[in-house]
DOMAR-389709 format. One record per residue (C-alpha): residue number from 1; chain; x, y, z. Coordinates in steps of 0.02 Angstrom, whole numbers, always signed. Layout:
BEGIN
num->NUM chaine->A east->X north->Y up->Z $
...
! end
This chain:
BEGIN
num->1 chaine->A east->-167 north->-222 up->+474 $
num->2 chaine->A east->-328 north->-207 up->+380 $
num->3 chaine->A east->-466 north->-88 up->+424 $
num->4 chaine->A east->-602 north->-181 up->+514 $
num->5 chaine->A east->-734 north->-47 up->+530 $
num->6 chaine->A east->-730 north->-65 up->+719 $
num->7 chaine->A east->-610 north->-85 up->+862 $
num->8 chaine->A east->-475 north->-216 up->+854 $
num->9 chaine->A east->-462 north->-365 up->+969 $
num->10 chaine->A east->-316 north->-368 up->+1090 $
num->11 chaine->A east->-210 north->-483 up->+981 $
num->12 chaine->A east->-231 north->-377 up->+825 $
num->13 chaine->A east->-207 north->-214 up->+920 $
num->14 chaine->A east->-42 north->-279 up->+989 $
num->15 chaine->A east->+11 north->-337 up->+816 $
num->16 chaine->A east->-28 north->-166 up->+742 $
num->17 chaine->A east->+64 north->-75 up->+880 $
num->18 chaine->A east->+214 north->-189 up->+857 $
num->19 chaine->A east->+219 north->-153 up->+670 $
num->20 chaine->A east->+204 north->+34 up->+702 $
num->21 chaine->A east->+370 north->+27 up->+794 $
num->22 chaine->A east->+455 north->-17 up->+629 $
num->23 chaine->A east->+375 north->+109 up->+513 $
num->24 chaine->A east->+412 north->+293 up->+486 $
num->25 chaine->A east->+295 north->+431 up->+545 $
num->26 chaine->A east->+259 north->+474 up->+363 $
num->27 chaine->A east->+211 north->+295 up->+320 $
num->28 chaine->A east->+97 north->+292 up->+473 $
num->29 chaine->A east->+13 north->+454 up->+419 $
num->30 chaine->A east->-18 north->+389 up->+244 $
num->31 chaine->A east->-76 north->+219 up->+308 $
num->32 chaine->A east->-208 north->+297 up->+419 $
num->33 chaine->A east->-260 north->+420 up->+283 $
num->34 chaine->A east->-289 north->+272 up->+166 $
num->35 chaine->A east->-388 north->+179 up->+298 $
num->36 chaine->A east->-493 north->+336 up->+319 $
num->37 chaine->A east->-532 north->+321 up->+133 $
num->38 chaine->A east->-586 north->+140 up->+156 $
num->39 chaine->A east->-432 north->+70 up->+69 $
num->40 chaine->A east->-395 north->-104 up->+141 $
num->41 chaine->A east->-213 north->-65 up->+177 $
num->42 chaine->A east->-91 north->-170 up->+276 $
num->43 chaine->A east->+60 north->-91 up->+359 $
num->44 chaine->A east->+233 north->-173 up->+359 $
num->45 chaine->A east->+179 north->-325 up->+260 $
num->46 chaine->A east->+315 north->-454 up->+229 $
num->47 chaine->A east->+308 north->-522 up->+51 $
num->48 chaine->A east->+439 north->-658 up->+72 $
num->49 chaine->A east->+577 north->-543 up->+10 $
num->50 chaine->A east->+557 north->-382 up->+109 $
num->51 chaine->A east->+437 north->-279 up->+214 $
num->52 chaine->A east->+320 north->-165 up->+117 $
num->53 chaine->A east->+279 north->+0 up->+203 $
num->54 chaine->A east->+96 north->-9 up->+149 $
num->55 chaine->A east->+22 north->-151 up->+47 $
num->56 chaine->A east->-149 north->-170 up->-32 $
num->57 chaine->A east->-150 north->-352 up->-88 $
num->58 chaine->A east->-326 north->-346 up->-163 $
num->59 chaine->A east->-264 north->-212 up->-283 $
num->60 chaine->A east->-90 north->-287 up->-303 $
num->61 chaine->A east->-16 north->-119 up->-252 $
num->62 chaine->A east->+132 north->-85 up->-137 $
num->63 chaine->A east->+168 north->+87 up->-70 $
num->64 chaine->A east->+343 north->+132 up->-13 $
num->65 chaine->A east->+362 north->+296 up->+80 $
num->66 chaine->A east->+541 north->+349 up->+50 $
num->67 chaine->A east->+657 north->+467 up->+141 $
num->68 chaine->A east->+798 north->+570 up->+65 $
num->69 chaine->A east->+923 north->+427 up->+73 $
num->70 chaine->A east->+825 north->+338 up->-65 $
num->71 chaine->A east->+875 north->+479 up->-185 $
num->72 chaine->A east->+1051 north->+518 up->-126 $
num->73 chaine->A east->+1126 north->+344 up->-115 $
num->74 chaine->A east->+1152 north->+244 up->-273 $
num->75 chaine->A east->+1162 north->+85 up->-170 $
num->76 chaine->A east->+992 north->+121 up->-91 $
num->77 chaine->A east->+918 north->+169 up->-260 $
num->78 chaine->A east->+980 north->+6 up->-336 $
num->79 chaine->A east->+911 north->-95 up->-190 $
num->80 chaine->A east->+743 north->-6 up->-215 $
num->81 chaine->A east->+745 north->-47 up->-400 $
num->82 chaine->A east->+777 north->-231 up->-362 $
num->83 chaine->A east->+634 north->-232 up->-237 $
num->84 chaine->A east->+520 north->-150 up->-365 $
num->85 chaine->A east->+568 north->-281 up->-496 $
num->86 chaine->A east->+536 north->-422 up->-371 $
num->87 chaine->A east->+362 north->-354 up->-336 $
num->88 chaine->A east->+327 north->-322 up->-521 $
num->89 chaine->A east->+371 north->-502 up->-564 $
num->90 chaine->A east->+239 north->-555 up->-438 $
num->91 chaine->A east->+111 north->-441 up->-520 $
num->92 chaine->A east->+120 north->-294 up->-399 $
num->93 chaine->A east->+138 north->-110 up->-440 $
num->94 chaine->A east->+251 north->-13 up->-322 $
num->95 chaine->A east->+216 north->+170 up->-289 $
num->96 chaine->A east->+362 north->+266 up->-216 $
num->97 chaine->A east->+304 north->+417 up->-117 $
num->98 chaine->A east->+431 north->+540 up->-46 $
num->99 chaine->A east->+417 north->+582 up->+139 $
num->100 chaine->A east->+407 north->+766 up->+93 $
num->101 chaine->A east->+249 north->+737 up->-9 $
num->102 chaine->A east->+164 north->+651 up->+139 $
num->103 chaine->A east->+218 north->+788 up->+260 $
num->104 chaine->A east->+168 north->+933 up->+148 $
num->105 chaine->A east->+19 north->+865 up->+48 $
num->106 chaine->A east->-51 north->+718 up->+146 $
num->107 chaine->A east->-234 north->+732 up->+95 $
num->108 chaine->A east->-201 north->+755 up->-90 $
num->109 chaine->A east->-69 north->+618 up->-89 $
num->110 chaine->A east->-189 north->+497 up->-1 $
num->111 chaine->A east->-326 north->+542 up->-126 $
num->112 chaine->A east->-213 north->+502 up->-274 $
num->113 chaine->A east->-149 north->+340 up->-198 $
num->114 chaine->A east->-329 north->+289 up->-158 $
num->115 chaine->A east->-380 north->+324 up->-339 $
num->116 chaine->A east->-233 north->+220 up->-400 $
num->117 chaine->A east->-285 north->+76 up->-287 $
num->118 chaine->A east->-466 north->+84 up->-342 $
num->119 chaine->A east->-416 north->+89 up->-526 $
num->120 chaine->A east->-304 north->-62 up->-499 $
num->121 chaine->A east->-446 north->-155 up->-413 $
num->122 chaine->A east->-562 north->-115 up->-558 $
num->123 chaine->A east->-432 north->-178 up->-682 $
num->124 chaine->A east->-409 north->-340 up->-586 $
num->125 chaine->A east->-598 north->-360 up->-575 $
num->126 chaine->A east->-617 north->-333 up->-763 $
num->127 chaine->A east->-482 north->-461 up->-800 $
num->128 chaine->A east->-567 north->-586 up->-685 $
num->129 chaine->A east->-734 north->-549 up->-768 $
num->130 chaine->A east->-658 north->-589 up->-938 $
num->131 chaine->A east->-587 north->-751 up->-872 $
num->132 chaine->A east->-749 north->-801 up->-785 $
num->133 chaine->A east->-900 north->-704 up->-853 $
num->134 chaine->A east->-1020 north->-785 up->-730 $
num->135 chaine->A east->-927 north->-714 up->-580 $
num->136 chaine->A east->-1027 north->-581 up->-487 $
num->137 chaine->A east->-969 north->-403 up->-517 $
num->138 chaine->A east->-933 north->-287 up->-370 $
num->139 chaine->A east->-951 north->-99 up->-388 $
num->140 chaine->A east->-804 north->+4 up->-326 $
num->141 chaine->A east->-826 north->+192 up->-309 $
num->142 chaine->A east->-708 north->+325 up->-254 $
! end
């Protein structure tokens, strides 16, 4: 769900609560920390291939918050690599954040992810500006 700057309507509140049932506590913590930093994040976004823990479509950034099994199982690691390639082919960067980093350094982690997102948005904006110089420029600060 995207940050709206206010309270959510009943439909969107129910949708958000439903999605929260499928995400880890660490992904929820990072999601809300990003929203607090005004990052237009979406939790549990389906991209046609899989569910992304946290997506920021405007920045073409996916954030996967990974538990230990992502490092200890070669099958899981290979599946993650395939998912990352699928997203990359569609023009998305995938950041893989370990659960431990969220649990132990949430604020600093959220700051760095937010900076990454803002830099990606600036890059996309610059590319669009080169393609269409008459397009209005938006200032992004973080």
